[in-house]
N, C-alpha and C positions, 0 to 999 in steps of 0.2 A: 880870648879866644872866643869870636863872635857863636853861635851855636843857633842852626838853623832847625825849624821842627815841621815836620809834613805829616799832619793829622787824614789817616786813609779813613773817611767812614763809608761805610757801607748804605745802600738806599735801601728804603723800609721795605715793607711788605709790600708782593705781587697783587694785585685783581687778575687770579687764573680758573673761573671755577671749571673751568676742563683740564684741569693740572696739566695741561702741553710744558712741554721743555722750551721757555722763549727766548734763551738765548741771544742771537742779535735781533730778534724781529723785531719790527714796529709796534707799536699800538699797546704794547703793554706797558700802564699806567700803576700806581700806588693804588692800591685800594684805600676802602677809605679807614681803616687800620692802618695801613703806611703810613696816610700821610699824617695821620697822629702821632708813632710813630716817631719820623721825620719832624715833626713838630714839637716834642721830646725833646729830642737829639739837637734841637735848633733852640730851645729853653738852658739847658746844660751848655753850648757851647758860648750863648750870650752871658752867661752868668758867672761865666770862670775869667779870671784878669788875664791870664795868659793866652789862652786860645779865642776870647772873643775880641784881642788887638792883630788876628791875620789878617797880613798884606794883599789876601787873594784868594778866591775862592774857584775850581777847579771841578769839572767835571766830564765821566764820560757822555757823548753823545745821545745817549739811548737817554726814554724817554723817564725812566724808574730814575735815574741817577738826577735828569734834570732837577725833575720836578723835588726832590730831595734837596739838592742842595739852592731851590729856590725857596724852600721854607729855611733853609739855614742863613741864604742871604736877607729874608727880610729880618729876623731876629737880629744879625749882628748889623745888617744896617741903622738898625733903631740904634743900637748903643753907639756907633758912630755917631748919627744925629744930635744925642746928648753931647758928644763931645766936641761936637763941632768940624768934624770929620768929614771926609768927600765918599760918596757912595761908593761901593763896590757893584762889580759888573760880573756875570758869571763867564768864565772860558772854560770851553771845552779841549778836549784831548785824544784820541781815538787812542792813545798806548795804553791809557789805564780801562778801556772795553773790557766789558767782558770776554770770557775766553770762546774761542770758536768749538761747534759743537757737533760733532755728526749726526745728531737725534733731535735738532732744532726741528720745531714743528710737533713733536712725535708727545705723546700717552707714556709719562714713566711710569710703567709699574703692568699697562698693557699692549697687548699685540706685540706690534714691532719693536717695543720701545721698551719693551718690561726687561729690567737687569739680571730677572735669574733663567733668560735665554741664556745659553752657553756660549754664543757668539757675545754679546753685549759684558758676559762677566768676565769676558779675557779680556774687553778693553778696561775694563774696572781696574783690574788687577795688575794691569801696566802701567807702571808711574811716569814712563817716559813718553805715553804718549796713549793718554786716560780714556775713559768715555770722548769727552771734546777732544776733537782730534787735533787741535795745538798742543800743543807739550810743555809742562809744566817750566821747563827751562827756558822757553822762546817767554810766555809770560812772565819768570822773574826778569829777564832781559828787557823786555818793554818798560817792566817797571822801573826797572834801577835808571836806566836811560832817562826814562822822565822826573821819576826823583830827588836824583843828582846832576841834573839840569837846572832842577828848582830849587835844590840847596845853594846850587851855587848863583842861581837868578835872584833871589830870595835872603842874600848872607844875612845870618844875626836875625831873621824873619820869622814868622808863623804864614803857614798855608793850609789850609782846607780842599782835601779832598776827593769827591762823592765815586766811587768805585764800586766794585761787584766783590763777593766771597774771593771768588778763586785768585784773579790779581790780587786780591789785599792777602792774601793768607800765602801763597807763592811766594811773595814779598818777604813776608815777615819770613816765613821759613826758609829764606834764601841768606837773609841775616843772620839767623840766630844760629844755622847750621851749616851753611857754604853751600848747600843748593837746594835749588824749589823744588825737588821729588819729593812728594807726602803722599800719606794718607785721607783720602778727601774726607773720610768718615773722624777724622778727629781733628778739623780743624775747629780753632775757637770763634768766630767772628761772625755774632749774632747780627741778626736787623738793625740795622743805624748805629751800628757799634760804634764808635772810634780806636783806632793805635795808629798810636801816636812813636812820631820816631824823629828822636833829636840826633843832629850831628855836627860834629867839627866843621863850622863850616871852609876852613880853610885845607885841612885832609881828607872828609871828607869819613873819619871815623865814625862808627857808630857810638854812641854816650848813653842812650837809653832807647826802650822800648816802652811805653807805657797801655795800656789797654782799660778802656769804660764801656758800658753799657748803660747808659741812658736810658732806650725804649724798653728793658728789662720787662716791665710790670705794664706797659699799657694793653687793652683788652679790645 
């Protein structure tokens, strides 16, 4: 029974002094702390004999995920060089991108973006169409499409994917409960954390879920 493990990594902290909901907007990069978080997770990956043998690294096309993936690739390729293995390159995929959000560009907690406003609070309470306009069901479906494709493509191997909080947790909730809808404030997907899903490559049966938070103590 070949087992394929897909490691979903959340990006590090973003530089956002104006507290804007950046969603899919360009030019939102890792903060200095975010870079350190990505490096901590990269060291964690490089030091573990299972995940450091990953056959591919993917990310969403956004700046913060690509930058996090870059740190992971640098550490991973250093290990691969020691083993005389070819260098890995970054692949991007739109299916693991951040959720579409109707509040993009607004300041959460201020003005039109204030969550306490009745019209916004109503959206948060609707799990099928939460604050961000894209439904959790749609997020879970596109993540599933990507993950199962990679389970087949990399049967018996490991893949690292840098994504975002909502897609990662929506997919995990789907795997654990059968539906992607969830209460947004109960997510367990810390910045630069690693959520690992191991599947039977032949049947797509989920074997195990593991979670690690390598950047928890980064300041």
